[in-house]
C-alpha positions in Angstrom: -5.3 14.9 9.0 -8.0 13.5 11.3 -8.9 9.8 11.0 -12.5 9.0 10.1 -14.4 5.7 10.8 -17.4 4.6 8.8 -19.6 1.4 8.5 -20.7 -0.2 5.3 -20.2 -2.8 2.6 -17.6 -2.9 -0.3 -18.8 -3.5 -3.8 -16.0 -5.4 -5.6 -18.0 -5.6 -8.8 -17.3 -1.8 -9.4 -13.7 -1.9 -8.3 -11.0 -0.3 -10.4 -7.2 -0.6 -10.3 -5.0 2.3 -10.9 -1.6 1.5 -12.3 1.2 2.9 -10.1 4.3 1.8 -12.0 6.8 2.3 -9.1 6.3 2.0 -5.4 9.6 1.4 -3.6 11.0 0.0 -6.8 8.2 -2.4 -7.5 5.3 -2.3 -10.0 1.8 -2.5 -8.8 -1.7 -1.0 -8.6 -3.9 1.0 -6.2 -7.2 -0.7 -5.5 -10.2 1.7 -5.5 -13.5 0.3 -4.3 -16.9 1.9 -3.6 -18.1 1.5 0.0 -21.9 1.7 0.5 -22.7 3.4 3.9 -26.5 3.9 3.9 -29.7 4.5 1.9 -31.0 8.0 1.2 -34.6 9.0 1.8 -35.6 7.5 -1.6 -33.9 4.2 -0.9 -30.9 4.7 -3.2 -27.5 3.4 -2.0 -25.0 6.0 -1.0 -21.3 5.3 -1.4 -17.9 6.8 -0.7 -15.0 5.9 -2.9 -12.2 4.1 -0.9 -8.6 3.9 -1.9 -7.7 0.6 -0.2 -4.0 0.9 -0.9 -1.3 -0.5 -3.1 -0.9 -4.1 -4.3 2.2 -5.6 -6.0 1.7 -6.5 -9.7 2.1 -10.2 -8.7 -1.2 -10.0 -6.6 -3.1 -7.8 -9.0 -5.5 -10.5 -10.2 -5.4 -12.8 -7.1 -8.2 -10.9 -5.4 -6.9 -11.6 -1.9 -8.3 -8.3 -0.7 -11.9 -9.6 -1.4 -11.8 -11.6 1.8 -10.7 -8.7 4.0 -13.2 -6.2 5.3 -16.1 -7.0 2.9 -18.5 -5.4 5.4 -18.0 -3.6 8.7 -16.1 -0.6 10.0 -13.2 0.9 8.1 -10.9 3.8 9.0 -9.0 6.3 7.0 -8.5 9.9 6.0 -10.5 12.0 3.6 -8.8 13.4 0.5 -9.6 14.6 -3.0 -7.4 12.2 -4.9 -4.1 12.6 -6.7 -2.8 16.2 -7.3 -2.4 17.3 -10.9 1.3 17.7 -11.7 3.3 18.1 -14.9 3.5 14.3 -15.0 -0.3 13.8 -14.7 -1.9 11.7 -17.4 -5.6 11.5 -18.1 -7.5 8.3 -17.4 -8.9 6.3 -20.3 -11.9 4.3 -18.9 -12.9 3.0 -22.4 -9.6 1.0 -22.4 -9.7 0.4 -18.7 -6.4 2.3 -18.3 -6.2 4.3 -15.2 -3.1 6.4 -14.4 -4.3 8.6 -11.5 -6.8 8.5 -8.7 -9.5 11.3 -8.7 -12.8 11.2 -7.0 -14.6 12.7 -10.0 -13.3 10.1 -12.5 -13.9 7.2 -10.1 -17.4 8.2 -9.4 -18.2 8.4 -13.1 -16.6 5.0 -14.0 -18.2 3.3 -11.0 -21.7 4.7 -11.9 -22.5 5.4 -8.3 -26.1 6.5 -7.5 -24.8 9.4 -5.6 -22.2 10.4 -8.2 -22.4 14.1 -7.5 -21.5 13.7 -3.8 -19.1 10.8 -4.3 -17.1 13.0 -6.8 -16.1 15.5 -4.1 -13.8 13.4 -2.0 -12.5 9.9 -1.2 -11.4 7.9 1.8 -7.8 6.7 1.9 -8.1 3.5 4.0 -5.6 3.3 6.9 -5.4 0.5 9.4 -5.4 2.3 12.8 -5.0 -0.9 14.8 -1.4 -1.1 15.9 -1.7 -4.8 16.8 -2.5 -5.7 13.1 0.4 -3.7 11.6 
């Protein structure tokens, strides 16, 4: 995997949280947020979907992540989302119940202007700065 760096702005109004029932023995969610990088030739915003990582259930509604990296440069690795396994469950956007992370489902739910392109892959955000870790 090769790290990628992009500049843009997060749109928290279209953010979704995917329930991950167990991470190291703790309940929580993965935070998925669109990140607008530029405008196309017709002036429409172009976004990539970003998996910002896991939050413990206790912080799910605190929105602490809103104050970090609202705009600017982020780094991560490109991927297509969760793999389908025998334990895979479909998402239910009508009830706001998300069980897995897929670029296709996220781009539809977020109603991104560039839905076709955004449904192909996502960025899993990774902090590459060793001093902040």
